[in-house]
C-alpha positions in Angstrom: 123.5 96.1 136.6 123.7 94.8 133.0 121.3 92.4 131.5 123.0 89.0 130.9 120.9 88.5 127.8 121.7 91.7 125.9 120.6 92.2 122.3 124.1 91.4 121.0 124.1 88.0 122.7 120.5 87.0 122.1 120.0 84.0 119.7 118.8 84.8 116.2 115.0 84.5 115.7 113.6 84.3 112.1 111.0 86.8 111.1 107.4 85.6 111.4 105.7 85.4 107.9 102.1 86.6 108.0 99.6 83.8 107.2 96.3 84.3 105.4 93.5 81.9 104.3 91.8 81.6 101.0 88.1 82.3 101.5 87.1 79.6 99.0 89.2 76.5 99.6 90.7 77.2 103.1 94.3 77.0 102.0 96.5 78.7 104.6 99.7 80.1 103.3 102.0 83.2 103.3 100.1 86.5 102.7 102.2 87.3 99.6 101.2 84.0 97.9 97.5 85.0 97.9 95.6 87.7 96.0 93.9 90.3 98.2 90.5 91.7 97.2 89.3 94.8 99.0 85.9 96.3 99.7 87.0 99.9 99.8 85.5 103.1 101.2 84.0 103.8 97.8 82.0 100.6 98.0 83.7 98.9 95.1 85.2 95.4 95.3 88.6 95.5 93.6 91.8 93.4 93.5 94.6 94.8 95.6 97.9 93.6 94.4 99.9 95.8 96.8 97.9 94.5 99.8 97.9 97.9 101.4 94.7 99.6 100.2 92.2 100.7 102.9 89.1 98.7 103.4 87.9 95.2 104.3 90.0 92.5 102.7 89.6 88.9 101.7 92.2 86.6 100.1 91.9 84.1 97.2 94.5 81.6 96.0 95.7 81.3 92.4 93.3 78.5 91.6 90.7 79.6 89.0 88.1 77.2 90.5 88.4 79.1 93.8 87.6 82.4 92.1 84.5 80.8 90.5 83.4 79.2 93.7 84.0 82.4 95.8 82.0 84.6 93.5 79.2 82.3 92.7 78.5 80.7 96.1 78.6 83.9 98.1 81.8 83.2 100.0 83.5 86.4 98.9 80.3 88.4 99.7 80.3 86.9 103.2 84.0 87.6 103.8 83.7 91.2 102.6 80.3 91.8 104.2 78.8 93.3 101.0 76.7 92.3 98.0 78.5 91.8 94.7 76.8 93.1 91.6 76.8 91.0 88.4 79.2 93.5 86.8 81.6 93.3 89.8 81.6 89.5 89.6 82.4 89.6 85.9 85.2 92.1 86.5 86.7 89.9 89.2 86.5 86.8 87.1 88.1 88.6 84.1 90.9 89.8 86.4 91.4 86.3 87.6 91.5 84.9 84.0 94.0 87.5 82.9 96.2 87.3 86.0 96.2 83.5 86.3 96.8 83.0 82.6 99.8 85.3 82.8 101.3 83.2 85.6 101.1 79.9 83.7 104.6 79.1 82.1 
């Protein structure tokens, strides 16, 4: 007995877009619109532009104030379950400054 709702006759369903939340401001948007930071197996906290590196991830939006707040108030440390060194904070803030400055038209 054939299924009356076969795959050919099923209505079109749009793909679900993965949503993520900025750990600083709480903005929820598409995963691709945020920047992922990863606490990898080596113990370093690094930006992950591809979004596929192994490790615990946290997302930040493109607002420079969010990057400042996340690194200075411990929100990023809490999300990644690690302690950030002063050098790691500076590297992340420098990455944000370069990346976000390049995006401004």
